N, C-alpha and C positions, 0 to 999 in steps of 0.2 A: 444408452438405449438405443441411438438410432447408429452409433458406429456400433455396437453388441450384435445389432440387427443385420447390419451393411456385412459383419465380417461373419454370421450366422451363413448369408446367402453366400458368399465367396468360399465358403468353408466347405461349401456341399461339394466344390469340385474337387477330382479325387488329386491326390498326393501323390508325389510322384519318389517312392522310394526306392532306393539303390545301394548294393554294395557294391567294392571295390578292392577285389584279390582278399585278405583277411581283414580287412577293417568293419565298423558296427556298420549297422544298417543306418542310412540315413534319407532324411524326407525335406526335399527343397517346396517351400512355399510355392502356391501358383504365381501369375502373373498377374489376378486380378487383386490377391491379397498385398502384393508389392505397390500396385499402386494407390491402394490405401494408405499404407503405411507410406509412400511416397506425399502423400497429397498432406496427409498428418504431422508429417518432417517439414514440407514449406513453410506450413503456418506457424512453427514452432522455431523457424527461421527469423521467420517475419518477426513474431513476438523478441525474440532475442536481441534482433538489430534495433528494436523501439527501447527494448530495455537497456541497452548498449548507449544508445542515446542518452536518455535519461541521466544514466548518472554521469556520462562524462559533463552533461549541461549543468549538475545540479553542484560537481565539484567546481564549475568553470565561474558558476553562480558567487561561492563562498570567497573565491580567487578575486572575484570583481570588485565583493564588499569589501575586502581585506584591503585591496588598492583603493577604494574611494575613501575607506576609513583615513589610512598612512599619510593620503595627499593632503586629508584637509577639504571642508565644501569649500564650492566655486560655484553651487548653483542653489536657488530657493527652490526647496520643493513646493509645488500644485498642492493647496489644500485638497482635503477628501470631502466630498459634500457630508453636512451634518445629518447623525440618524433623523430619521423622521420621527414623527410619535410613535411610543408602542400600541401595538395593535392591540383590537378586541381578542380575549379568549377565544380558544378554538372551539369552534361549534360543536365536535365530538369529542368525546373523551379519551383520554391517554392510552396506546396501545391499542386502537381500533383501527382494523385497515378499511380500504373500501370497499364498496359492496362488489366491485368488479374484480378486485384480488380476492376474495373469502376462498378460504380453502384450497389455494391453487400453490400453498408454499409445503406440499408436504412432501417434500422432496427427498428421493431414492439415490439422487448423485452423488455426487461430493464434489463440496469445493475444491480441494485436489484434483484436477484431473476432470471435473464432473457436469455436471448440469445446470444451465442458465436461467437467473432467475424472471417471470415474467416481470414485464415493466411495471411500476408502479407497488410490486409487490411488498416493498421494504419502504413505508413512507419516512421514516426514522433514521434509516441510513443514508450516512454522510462521509463525502470522502477528504480528507486534508490533503491541502496542496502546498508545497515546499518551493518558493520561488516560479510556480505553476505547473510542477512537477509533481504527480500522485505519488503520496510518500504512505500514508495511513488511512484506516477507516477511523469511524465516531458513530456518535449514537446522539441524536438530538432529542433532549430531555426536560426541553423549555422550551419558549419563543425565543428567546435568546441565548439559548446552554449548548453545547453538546460537548458529550462525556466522550472521554476515549483513555488512550494510554500514556501514561508518562515518558515513556521509553521514547516514543516518539518524537521527542523534543531534545533528545539529548543531543549538547553542542548547535541546537539551532533553537534557540528561545527566545527568538526578537519576533514580535509578531507582526511585525513590517512587512515579512517576508510568506507570511501565511494565507491562505485563503479557505473557505471550508466551499465545498461544491454541495448542494441539497440532492433532496430525493427527487428522479425523473418523475414525471406522470405516468397515469396508468395506461395512456395510449400514445406515449415515446416522446410527450411534452418535453422540448429541453431542461435542462438543470440548471438552477441559477447559482452562480460564484459570488459569496458574501464575503468581503473583508473580515478578518478576525480583527478584534478591539482589544481581549487581554487573555491570556495565557495563566491558568494555577496551577500547577503541578502539585501533589502531595508534596506539604514538607518533609514527610519523611519517606517520601520515594527513595528506593536506594538503587540507584545503576548496575550493580555488582549483584545483587541477589534477586530483581525485580520485586522487591518488598512493595510493598505501598504502590505500586504502577498502574497511577490515576491520574486524571487530568482532567482539568474543566476547559474550556476554548467559550468565552464569549463572544458572542458574533457584534458586529456593527450596527448590521441592522436587524430588528426582530423579523420570526418568518413570519408571512401574513397567512393567517386562517384559511384564507381563499385557495391557496394553491395547494400544490400538492403533498409538500410534507408535513409531518405531525410528527408531536412526540411519542416517545414510548413511555408505561407506566415505570415508574423505581418500588423497589420494594417499600412497604410498609410495616406494619405490625405483623403479619402474618409469618410464618416461618419459612426457610427455604424448601422448595420440592425434597423428596427423598429420592436415594440413590435409584436409578432406573427412570424416571422420568425423561420422556425421548421431549429436548429441547432443540430450540432451532439457531445455525450460526448462518452469516452470509458476508461477503466481501469480494473485492476486487483481488485478491490476493493470486501467488503463483499457482499454476494448474500442477505442479510437483513440485519437489524440492528442489532447490537452485534452477527451478525453471522460470520463465516469463511469467509477468502477471496476465490475468484474466480482461480480457475488452469488455465482457457484461460482468454483472454482479450476478455469482453463484451463490447457492445454498444447499443446504442439507440438514438431518438430523440425527442429534444426535446425543446417546442418555445419559445424567448426570452420575457420576461414581462415587464411592463411598469414600470421607478422608482414609481409609485404611487401604483401601486398593490405590488410592490415587499414593499414597505414602511407599506402598510397595514397588508401586509401577516406576516412580519416578525418582527416590530416595530423599535423602536430607535436603536436595533441591527445592520442596516442596514445603510450604507453610500453610497447613494446613488451616490456622487462624482466620488467613486475607486472602488464600486463593484455593481456589477448587476446579476440578478436572471432568472432563466428557468427552465422550468417543468410546470408540472400541478395543480391546486388548488384541482384537485381530489384525487391528489395523486398517489402513484404505481409506478412510475418512477422516476428515480432519481439516482443520486451520492451517495457512501457510504463510512463508515471507508476505508481507505485505496486506494481511490481513489485522495487524495488529490495531486495537482501538475498534476493533467494531464488535456488535451484541451477540452475546449470549439469552437469547429470550425464552421463556415457557410459559404455556397457556396456563392463564388462570379460569379455571372450569364456573359457569353461571350461564346465564342466560344470552348474557353477551359475552363471551369471551374475549378477553383481550390480553396483550402479550406484556410481560413483564421481566424486566432487565436486570438479571439475576448474575451478570458476567459481563469483564469487560476483555477481550482477546487479548492477550498477554504473551506467552512465550511456550517452546516444545521442544521436544528432544526430534528433532528433523519433521516431519511431514508425512501422517499417515504410518510410519513404522508401529508394526507389531509390538505391543506391549506399554507404546510410548503414547499415552492420550496426551490434547491438549491443555492447556493452563488458561485459567481465566482469573481474573482480580474476583475477588467476592464484594461485590454491589452496595450486600446488605450490610457489610459492617462499616462500609464508610458513609451511610446515609445522612447523618448525624451532621458532618464534615460539608458535603453536597450541598445540604438544607441552608446549613450557616452561610457558606460563601455566595449561594443563590439568593439570597435575601437580605444579605449584607447593605448598609446604605451605602449613596454612593461617596458620601463625604469621608467614611470611614477607610477608603481605599488611595492608593494614589493615582491620582490621574495617566490613564495609558498616555501613550505615544500619539496613537489615533487622536484621540481627546485634544491633546493638545496642538498638534497639527493640522486640526481643522479649522482651527480661527485664523482671521488674515495675520500675517506675518507682524509681530507688534511691534511697536517701536521703542517699548519700554519694556513691559511688560504684561503678560499675556491679558485677554481683555477682559474674559469670563474668570472674576474672581473666586466664586464657586470652585472651580476646580482647583486654586489654590489655595481652598482652607484647610484642607486636608495635613497641610506643613505646617499650618499654626495651632493644630491640636493639641498638642505637647508643650507648644512656647512656654517658659517659666518666665518673658518679658512683660510686659502691659501691653493690652489687645492693639495700641496702634503699630507698636515695635514688633509685635508679631505678624503684624498684618503686612508689614514692609518685607521681614523676614521669610515671609511664607512668599510672597510674591519673586524675590531674588529666587529662592531653590525652586519655585517653580519655572522661573524664567531656566535656568541652568540646565534644568530637565529636558526643560524642550529644545534648547541646542544639543546635548545629548542623543533627544530623537531625530533631530535633522542630519546628526553625522552618522547616525546609525539606520536612515531612510536607504533603500535601494537605489540606485543610481538611474535615472530615467531610463538609459537603455536599457535596463532588465526588464524594466515593465512592457506587457504588449504593446507592438504598435502595427500599422499595417504590412511594414515591411517584416517584422519577426515574426507574424503569422504566416507569411508568405513563408517566410526560412523554416518555418518549424513546421509548413505543409508539404514542402520539398522533401523533410527529412523525414518525415514519416511514409511518403512514398516509395522510399526505400534510395532515394540520389544520395548516393555517398557523398560526403566532405572532402575534397584534395585534401591529401595527407598535408600541403603548407597550406590550406587555408588558414588565417589567421582565428582565436577562439576569441570568448568574448573578452581574454586577458589582455590580448594584443592589440584593442582595438584604439585604446587612448594616446594622444599624440604625446603624453607629457610624460618623461621621462619616467622606468620604475624607482618609487622611493629607495633607498637602501635603510638598513636599520632598521627595516618595518618585521615587527615579530609575528611569526607564524606564517609569515609570506614564503617564506623559502619550501617547508612540509605542505602547503599547498598547491604551491607547484609543481613539485617532485610527485604529489597523488595525483595531480592531473597529468601529470607524462606519462607516471604509472598505467592509470587508467586508458590511454587515449592508446599507449603502445598493446597492453594486452586485450583489448577490443577492436584493435585495429581489422583482424582477421574477418570480423562482421561486417563493420562499419562500412570497410573499401569496398563491399561487393557492391554492383550495379544492382538495379532491382529485378533488371529482365534475366541477370543470373541468379537471382534469389531463389534457386528450388533446389529441393533434396529429389535424389531418385535414389531410391534403394532398387542396386540389380540384384543381387540373389541374399538369399535368408536358408542356410542350410543347419537343418537340425540334426541330433546325433539323438536316435530312437534308443539309445542304451543310458540316458543320462538323463532320464527323469528325476524330479525333485520329489520332496513332500509337498511341496504347493502344487505341482500339475507342471512344471515348467521343464524346456529342455534347453542344453547347451547349444547356442549357435553359432555358426561364424556369417559375420555379417558381412556384404561387399553393398557402399554406397558411393555415389558420387555428387559432388558441386563445386560449381563453375567452374570445371574443366579439371579437378583433384578428384580422384579416387583413394577410399582408404577402407581399412580392413579389419575389421575386430570382434572378439566374442562377445555373446550376451544370453541370456535367460530368456526364452521366445516360447509363449504356449501355443497348442498347436488346437485349441479348442475355442469357442466365441469368447465366453467367459475370462479365460487363462490369456488368452491374446488380447485382451482389452487391457488387461492386469498389465501383462508386459511389454505393451507397448511408448507408457513415460517412460521407463529406464533406459528400454531401448534409445526413445528419441537424445534421450541426456546423453547416452555415451554416443551418440553419433556427432553431436552436437561437440563435445570434448573431442572426438576423433580428429574433426575437420580444424580444429581451435590447434589442435599440438601440433598436426601436419603444416598447416599455417606456418606454426611459429619455427618450427622446424628449419622450414625451408626459407624463413623470412620474407616471402613472398606473399601479396594479397590474393584470395581465393579467385579475385574476378580479375586480374590481371596475367591469368594463365590460359595456355593456349589449351581448347578444347579437347579433351583425352579420345586418342584413337580406337 
């Protein structure tokens, strides 16, 4: 809304129409509007650099773990502190917002390029981090349980790598980060079709009732809301398709669509038995990459309205594309499985790596026989023999956990925190600087399965993102120098064909795109224009083989 208001004021400045010989009539956007575009472009550049750094670090972390696994354990993991006793139940019922945050989340903006949510407005929204890097959203459904999408853990199911960042407070109090104790993906999840795209994450320490985080309500016996019901979505996902992630939580209202409408829009890929869709067929308002696992909640009427979780963000065909609403896993279909998993007795579960590693390193067997009782439940031998067998199996499991635990260099330390701060400030890493994978003094193991593909993936990422990673922070600024619109090329959506000139780090690029000349159409065309500018700079840098920051200033 602020951008639209600013553009409305700027566009009151007279445009400059002109005609050259027999060519159509053109108009230039005024300098004041170009300044607004340049400011938005600079923000997109900064976010793109952060996203590139995260992508490179994520693969570097996987490679370091693979190296550690192949070399064998030469260190003893520091045991995490045992979890405290379970807290008392929450003082307020599920799905209720704090009074200060009530009635403030009826957003008219978008997650895709839209409005930020007030602090504390989503007390059940959490963020899942892999190796310290944000990857997906999640929803707090109980003191110790988070519900999210199963596809978030494809290829990364080791719970030791994950943490959960809880909701921030209504006055911006810092969010608490909690280790993950267990990941339970639905047994019927299909990574090809995204059928049963649901997973439960058990927290190592339960959420305190005194903190800002509180659970949302799960569907009970009441039927799902009818089509047309306005429901809420929220997350930190991309501001537009293939764009950078949001820095703060964004929110929107989207209507539920009928199964027939969803099927016609999305085709056979949609399974109405376990999926629902929501959004506007005209497009423009939707969830996007990075919002996976986040909530789709609908208000339950009554004297004290509460939010009920009816969907978990799963997949979509693009972000905000016309005729392509977002798809969400239907939570109500899986309520029996959810209840069964969350209420299961500890003795019925295999002990988690966190539980086993929390004990002091054992001399011969893990100290806590209660954890090992799982392995004796179906033992056909006499009780004494079963107890010995269970302890042996438990010890073997603990050793595997120790092998799977990340190396100490991957966990946060004052040095690594300082390094991350430098990266976030825009200071580029030298092209020859060692990565996490080169820090070890021992030689790289030969014949390690899966090592070479990870090294190739890391090298490809570093090469494809070099154009943005190597731009110094003082030169990370986009300058829109000219936007020339063809007044004879108006489309059905109110946009005009335009020729754009922009500069970054001493390089100038020119490309064609679509631009609006009214506040609403200009705001709608801005995200795509920024994506095209980023793609043009990337293509120019790759074609010349030079980092943007290393070029001399343009004359």
